[in-house]
N, C-alpha and C positions, 0 to 999 in steps of 0.2 A: 704433530704438535709436541713441543718439548715442555715438560712441566718441571720447573725448578722450585726447590724448597724455600729459596730466598726471594722475597717480594721485589727487591731492587733489581735483581737479575732479570725478572720477568719484564720489567719496563725496558730493559736494554735488548731483550730477546727480539722483539718485533723490529727494532732498528737493524740488528745484525741480519735477520732474515731478509729484510728489504735490500740490504747491501748484497747479499748472496744472490737473491733473485734478480 
């Protein structure tokens, strides 16, 4: 699990992970 200091990035993280997976 990747923890980013910026809240907006966290919202995009799940989408990027879904694309990679």
